[in-house]
VOBA-1610 file (N, C-alpha, C; in pm, whole numbers, padded with zeros to 5 digits, always signed):
BEGIN
Met-05569+00724-01049Met-05682+00816-00991Met-05803+00760-00933Thr-05856+00786-00823Thr-05957+00732-00757Thr-06088+00775-00832Gly-06201+00696-00786Gly-06308+00720-00819Gly-06381+00866-00835Thr-06317+00973-00705Thr-06366+01092-00668Thr-06264+01158-00763Gly-06136+01117-00801Gly-06063+01193-00887Gly-06119+01186-01013Ile-06157+01108-01064Ile-06236+01057-01206Ile-06348+01152-01209Arg-06437+01146-01124Arg-06546+01250-01122Arg-06497+01393-01129Leu-06416+01434-01049Leu-06364+01551-01056Leu-06302+01610-01212Ala-06251+01484-01243Ala-06179+01548-01395Ala-06297+01541-01489Val-06393+01463-01505Val-06504+01467-01586Val-06561+01608-01566Leu-06593+01648-01434Leu-06674+01769-01418Leu-06571+01898-01480Ala-06433+01902-01430Ala-06335+01967-01482Ala-06353+02021-01611Thr-06343+01887-01692Thr-06313+01899-01840Thr-06477+01945-01895Leu-06583+01924-01847Leu-06703+01978-01885Leu-06730+02121-01864Leu-06650+02166-01762Leu-06664+02301-01676Leu-06566+02388-01793Gly-06444+02319-01819Gly-06362+02382-01905Gly-06385+02408-02078Leu-06483+02326-02115Leu-06535+02319-02245Leu-06654+02424-02249Val-06736+02440-02156Val-06841+02537-02157Val-06776+02680-02132Gly-06653+02669-02052Gly-06579+02814-02060Gly-06527+02855-02183Leu-06436+02743-02281Leu-06412+02790-02384Leu-06528+02810-02479Ala-06655+02748-02482Ala-06750+02796-02561Ala-06816+02936-02531Leu-06816+02970-02416Leu-06859+03081-02364Leu-06751+03218-02430Leu-06624+03194-02411Leu-06518+03268-02470Leu-06520+03261-02632Phe-06553+03168-02683Phe-06570+03166-02835Phe-06704+03245-02884Lys-06793+03256-02807Lys-06907+03304-02814Lys-06893+03458-02797Val-06824+03517-02707Val-06781+03657-02702Val-06716+03691-02801Trp-06598+03606-02852Trp-06522+03634-02951Trp-06610+03660-03082Arg-06705+03578-03130Arg-06780+03602-03243Arg-06874+03718-03216Lys-06929+03746-03091Lys-07013+03891-03093Lys-06954+03973-02959Pro-06865+04042-02996Pro-06806+04103-02853Pro-06906+04202-02794Gly-06883+04230-02651Gly-06946+04335-02601Gly-07027+04274-02486Lys-06994+04155-02425Lys-07073+04080-02362Lys-06988+04042-02240Pro-06938+04149-02150Pro-06838+04132-02035Pro-06914+04030-01947Val-07007+04001-01889Val-07060+03893-01846Val-07011+03768-01848Leu-07051+03752-01998Leu-07001+03594-02072Leu-06853+03605-02084Leu-06793+03713-02110Leu-06626+03680-02092Leu-06587+03661-01967Ala-06647+03729-01859Ala-06587+03672-01713Ala-06633+03547-01669Ser-06758+03506-01722Ser-06795+03339-01690Ser-06715+03261-01758Gly-06679+03283-01873Gly-06599+03196-01949Gly-06463+03178-01897Trp-06391+03271-01853Trp-06251+03281-01763Trp-06258+03207-01637Ala-06388+03234-01561Ala-06391+03184-01435Ala-06413+03036-01455Leu-06480+02989-01553Leu-06524+02856-01542Leu-06386+02766-01590Leu-06293+02841-01677Leu-06176+02786-01677Leu-06085+02782-01577Val-06085+02868-01496Val-06021+02869-01364Val-06053+02757-01257Val-06206+02734-01246Val-06267+02644-01197Val-06211+02493-01231Ser-06207+02490-01384Ser-06161+02371-01415Ser-06027+02324-01369Leu-05937+02440-01394Leu-05802+02413-01334Leu-05790+02387-01203Val-05861+02443-01137Val-05861+02400-00972Val-05899+02257-00932Leu-06030+02224-01035Leu-06081+02092-00987Leu-05991+01979-01065Trp-05919+02004-01157Trp-05811+01890-01206Trp-05695+01903-01115Phe-05657+02013-01057Phe-05561+02012-00952Phe-05592+01913-00847Met-05714+01931-00803Met-05750+01837-00691Met-05768+01701-00738Ala-05798+01677-00857Ala-05819+01540-00901Ala-05699+01476-00918Asn-05584+01549-00972Asn-05463+01490-00996Asn-05337+01559-00978His-05351+01663-00899His-05242+01745-00859His-05196+01838-00995Asp-05059+01861-00994Asp-04978+01929-01094Asp-04995+01842-01240Arg-04993+01709-01239Arg-05039+01648-01349Arg-05162+01661-01412Gly-05284+01684-01320Gly-05418+01720-01381Gly-05434+01843-01439Val-05323+01941-01398Val-05346+02067-01465Val-05300+02071-01620Ala-05167+01984-01615Ala-05100+01956-01754Ala-05200+01861-01819Gln-05265+01788-01752Gln-05370+01712-01838Gln-05482+01770-01917Val-05529+01892-01836Val-05658+01942-01879Val-05602+02042-01973Ala-05483+02112-01949Ala-05421+02217-02052Ala-05397+02141-02199Ser-05342+02017-02183Ser-05314+01972-02321Ser-05453+01901-02385Leu-05551+01878-02302Leu-05689+01804-02349Leu-05748+01936-02436Leu-05752+02049-02367Leu-05816+02186-02407Leu-05758+02211-02546Met-05618+02228-02535Met-05560+02245-02654Met-05598+02187-02768Val-05586+02022-02744Val-05625+01946-02868Val-05747+01978-02909Leu-05850+01996-02818Leu-05984+02019-02868Leu-05974+02150-02904Val-05922+02269-02864Val-05922+02382-02989Val-05860+02359-03088Ala-05736+02310-03113Ala-05669+02272-03235Ala-05763+02213-03324Gly-05826+02108-03266Gly-05936+02044-03363Gly-06033+02136-03437Ala-06081+02212-03331Ala-06199+02311-03355Ala-06140+02394-03480Ile-06022+02457-03451Ile-05974+02529-03567Ile-05935+02466-03689Thr-05879+02349-03692Thr-05860+02268-03806Thr-05969+02217-03850Leu-06052+02161-03813Leu-06152+02073-03874Leu-06250+02178-03972Pro-06265+02282-03965Pro-06333+02375-04070Pro-06250+02379-04193Gly-06096+02401-04154Gly-06028+02412-04286Gly-06035+02297-04388Phe-06030+02136-04316Phe-06031+02021-04382Phe-06174+02038-04477Leu-06292+02069-04394Leu-06419+02073-04471Leu-06435+02181-04587Gly-06333+02268-04584Gly-06346+02382-04694Gly-06415+02483-04655Thr-06435+02509-04493Thr-06503+02649-04490Thr-06426+02713-04387Asn-06461+02812-04329Asn-06422+02884-04236Asn-06476+02940-04131Gly-06538+02834-04058Gly-06662+02853-03963Gly-06581+02945-03834Leu-06450+02945-03811Leu-06426+02979-03665Leu-06381+03154-03710Gln-06424+03168-03848Gln-06369+03339-03847Gln-06483+03428-03773Ser-06414+03552-03723Ser-06506+03631-03685Ser-06589+03699-03773Pro-06714+03728-03777Pro-06796+03804-03875Pro-06732+03923-03885Val-06723+03976-04023Val-06686+04066-04083Val-06779+04186-04060Arg-06720+04290-04016Arg-06809+04397-03991Arg-06802+04505-04087Lys-06922+04545-04179Lys-06910+04634-04307Lys-06910+04746-04232Arg-06798+04841-04305Arg-06768+04973-04266Arg-06747+05035-04407Pro-06789+05162-04418Pro-06741+05240-04531Pro-06591+05245-04538Ala-06555+05235-04681Ala-06420+05238-04680Ala-06354+05383-04664Pro-06244+05421-04598Pro-06202+05558-04577Pro-06124+05573-04749Val-06145+05731-04768Val-06084+05765-04878Val-05932+05783-04828Leu-05820+05711-04901Leu-05686+05720-04846Leu-05618+05814-04926Ala-05526+05899-04845Ala-05471+05998-04940Ala-05300+05909-04983Pro-05251+05960-05080Pro-05140+05889-05117Pro-05023+05923-05013Val-04947+05794-05003Val-04849+05783-04896Val-04730+05825-04921Ser-04641+05925-04849Ser-04504+05962-04903Ser-04418+05838-04873Ala-04294+05844-04940Ala-04176+05744-04886Ala-04165+05732-04741Leu-04179+05876-04677Leu-04122+05857-04532Leu-04243+05812-04443Gly-04355+05847-04483Gly-04459+05750-04433Gly-04468+05608-04463Arg-04427+05556-04539Arg-04434+05410-04571Arg-04316+05361-04471Ala-04166+05423-04486Ala-04084+05383-04372Ala-04118+05379-04234Gln-04209+05521-04221Gln-04242+05509-04062Gln-04328+05378-04033Thr-04426+05359-04138Thr-04515+05225-04118Thr-04458+05109-04121Ile-04342+05098-04174Ile-04268+04964-04191Ile-04189+04950-04056Ala-04128+05060-03996Ala-04049+05038-03870Ala-04137+05014-03747Ser-04252+05125-03776Ser-04361+05064-03669Ser-04421+04935-03664Gly-04407+04866-03766Gly-04455+04729-03794Gly-04333+04620-03709Ile-04185+04664-03762Ile-04082+04586-03690Ile-04107+04605-03535Trp-04100+04698-03505Trp-04093+04738-03355Trp-04205+04675-03278Thr-04345+04670-03341Thr-04439+04615-03286Thr-04410+04442-03268Phe-04341+04409-03382Phe-04307+04255-03381Phe-04212+04233-03261Leu-04101+04300-03244Leu-04002+04301-03156Leu-04082+04317-03027Ile-04161+04398-02994Ile-04237+04407-02862Ile-04292+04278-02835Ala-04396+04242-02906Ala-04467+04119-02913Ala-04377+03980-02915Gly-04284+03991-02943Gly-04192+03884-02969Gly-04108+03867-02877Pro-03973+03934-02893Pro-03841+03905-02813Pro-03875+03951-02673Ile-03930+04086-02686Ile-03907+04162-02554Ile-04035+04103-02462Ala-04162+04083-02492Ala-04217+03973-02436Ala-04184+03855-02370Gly-04121+03803-02469Gly-04038+03670-02416Gly-03964+03685-02326Leu-03864+03805-02325Leu-03740+03813-02230Leu-03820+03856-02097Ile-03927+03918-02087Ile-04029+03954-01963Ile-04066+03814-01901Ala-04118+03724-01984Ala-04191+03623-01951Ala-04081+03513-01876Phe-03959+03490-01962Phe-03850+03394-01929Phe-03780+03456-01804Tyr-03753+03593-01788Tyr-03696+03629-01654Tyr-03785+03622-01544Thr-03903+03638-01563Thr-03997+03603-01464Thr-04015+03463-01415Ala-04020+03380-01497Ala-04007+03222-01473Ala-03887+03205-01399Gly-03765+03253-01476Gly-03640+03245-01394Gly-03639+03274-01246Gly-03696+03415-01236Gly-03696+03441-01081Gly-03822+03351-00979Leu-03918+03289-01056Leu-03986+03199-00981Leu-03903+03080-00964Leu-03852+03032-01053Leu-03767+02926-01050Leu-03653+02912-00932Arg-03600+03044-00916Arg-03531+03058-00806Arg-03586+03037-00679Leu-03716+03107-00647Leu-03755+03092-00540Leu-03816+02967-00504Thr-03852+02884-00589Thr-03941+02747-00564Thr-03837+02628-00596Ile-03714+02648-00613Ile-03609+02538-00670Ile-03601+02496-00507Pro-03597+02354-00470Pro-03573+02311-00358Pro-03415+02292-00347Glu-03367+02285-00188Glu-03225+02296-00183Glu-03193+02164-00192Thr-03255+02056-00146Thr-03243+01918-00197Thr-03365+01832-00247Gly-03324+01752-00321Gly-03423+01674-00381Gly-03448+01693-00540Asn-03550+01649-00606Asn-03561+01671-00750Asn-03652+01797-00765Pro-03571+01867-00843Pro-03618+02009-00890Pro-03739+02009-01020Ala-03780+01895-01035Ala-03852+01880-01160Ala-03996+01950-01170Thr-04036+01944-01076Thr-04176+02007-01067Thr-04147+02170-01067Ser-04041+02229-00989Ser-03999+02377-01028Ser-03976+02414-01149Val-03898+02327-01221Val-03849+02356-01342Val-03959+02347-01422Val-04072+02259-01440Val-04184+02252-01525Val-04271+02361-01506Ser-04297+02406-01373Ser-04378+02509-01345Ser-04347+02631-01400Ala-04216+02634-01392Ala-04139+02773-01439Ala-04142+02794-01594Phe-04143+02657-01647Phe-04140+02641-01817Phe-04275+02710-01834Met-04383+02638-01793Met-04532+02655-01801Met-04546+02797-01815Leu-04533+02847-01670Leu-04565+03003-01672Leu-04483+03090-01778Ala-04345+03059-01814Ala-04308+03134-01907Ala-04361+03154-02046Leu-04412+03024-02095Leu-04496+03003-02197Leu-04623+03072-02224Val-04715+03069-02091Val-04846+03115-02070Val-04823+03263-02080Ser-04720+03308-01962Ser-04711+03438-01970Ser-04656+03511-02099Trp-04574+03451-02184Trp-04545+03519-02300Trp-04650+03545-02386Ala-04752+03438-02390Ala-04838+03450-02477Ala-04945+03594-02448Leu-04984+03588-02294Leu-05070+03652-02255Leu-04987+03804-02263Leu-04879+03842-02237Leu-04805+03982-02237Leu-04815+04008-02402Ser-04777+03919-02476Ser-04788+03937-02637Ser-04923+03985-02675Thr-05025+03948-02624Thr-05166+03966-02641Thr-05200+04117-02580Leu-05148+04103-02439Leu-05212+04264-02382Leu-05116+04359-02442Leu-05011+04328-02496Leu-04919+04457-02558Leu-04974+04505-02695Leu-05020+04382-02765Leu-05055+04429-02916Leu-05220+04478-02887Met-05275+04451-02764Met-05416+04534-02733Met-05408+04693-02734Glu-05290+04727-02693Glu-05271+04874-02666Glu-05265+04950-02789Lys-05328+05031-02839Lys-05348+05119-02962Lys-05223+05193-02967Arg-05193+05280-02880Arg-05088+05367-02900Arg-04945+05313-02868Leu-04870+05350-02950Leu-04726+05278-02989Leu-04662+05324-02872Phe-04670+05450-02815Phe-04573+05500-02719Phe-04607+05413-02574Arg-04728+05411-02545Arg-04762+05343-02412Arg-04696+05191-02425Arg-04768+05131-02555Arg-04699+04997-02584Arg-04555+04980-02542Ser-04491+05070-02596Ser-04313+05045-02587Ser-04306+05101-02449Thr-04354+05190-02357Thr-04319+05217-02223Thr-04353+05087-02139Tyr-04478+05037-02167Tyr-04520+04907-02085Tyr-04414+04789-02116Ala-04355+04761-02254Ala-04275+04666-02289Ala-04160+04675-02221Ile-04069+04812-02204Ile-03958+04841-02188Ile-03969+04851-02020Gly-04057+04899-01962Gly-04063+04877-01805Gly-04072+04750-01759Gly-04157+04669-01828Gly-04163+04527-01797Gly-04048+04463-01794Ala-03974+04474-01900Ala-03828+04397-01920Ala-03743+04469-01824Leu-03722+04588-01788Leu-03646+04634-01667Leu-03680+04565-01550Ile-03788+04543-01512Ile-03838+04501-01393Ile-03822+04342-01396Ala-03842+04290-01471Ala-03818+04132-01495Ala-03662+04129-01481Leu-03573+04207-01552Leu-03445+04169-01531Leu-03368+04202-01391Ala-03439+04291-01333Ala-03398+04331-01185Ala-03453+04245-01107Val-03573+04184-01123Val-03615+04083-01051Val-03527+03936-01059Ala-03503+03910-01172Ala-03419+03795-01206Ala-03294+03808-01131Phe-03211+03920-01135Phe-03092+03919-01090Phe-03051+03977-00938Ile-03160+04015-00880Ile-03147+04050-00747Ile-03162+03934-00663Gly-03090+03922-00559Gly-03092+03813-00477Gly-02994+03691-00534
//
C-alpha cells in the first residue's frame, strides 16, 4: 500500500469504529434514528475508503478487523466476569398468564420450529441462490474467477445474516412466512433463469 493508501486505511478504520460505537449506543438505548443512520453511514464510508485504499482486499481487511474488534468487545466482559454488553432490562409488570392447553403448547412448539426454519435454511437458500445468480453474472469467460467467487461467497454470508435478522424482526408469523417463501421462489427463479 502507498502512503495515501495507509492514510485512507487509518481513516477508514477510525470511521468504522465510530460507526460501530454509534450502533452500540443505539442498541443500548433504542429510539435514536439519527444515530442509527449515522452509524450505518460511517460503516459504508469506511468500506468505500478501504476499497479505495486496497481494492477488494481492503474491504476484506476492514471486515476482518472490525469482526475481530467486535468479537473481542463481546468476549472480554465474559472473561472479566461481567456482562457489560447486555442491553439494559426494561422493567414491566409481569402479565398474569392463563394455563396453556396441550394444543396451545403444540402450536407454540410448531411456531418455534417454523421460525427456526425461516431464519436458518430458508434465508440461507435465498442468500446462496442470490449469490449464485451474482456469480453467474460476474464470472469472467476467460481468466481467474477467484474474485467473482469470493465476492459471491461474501454476499451470501452477509445477506443470509441480514435476511435472518429482517425476517425475525417481523412479528406476524403469516407475513414472515410470506416474505420468506416469496423470497425463496424469486431467488430460485433468478438462479435458474438464463
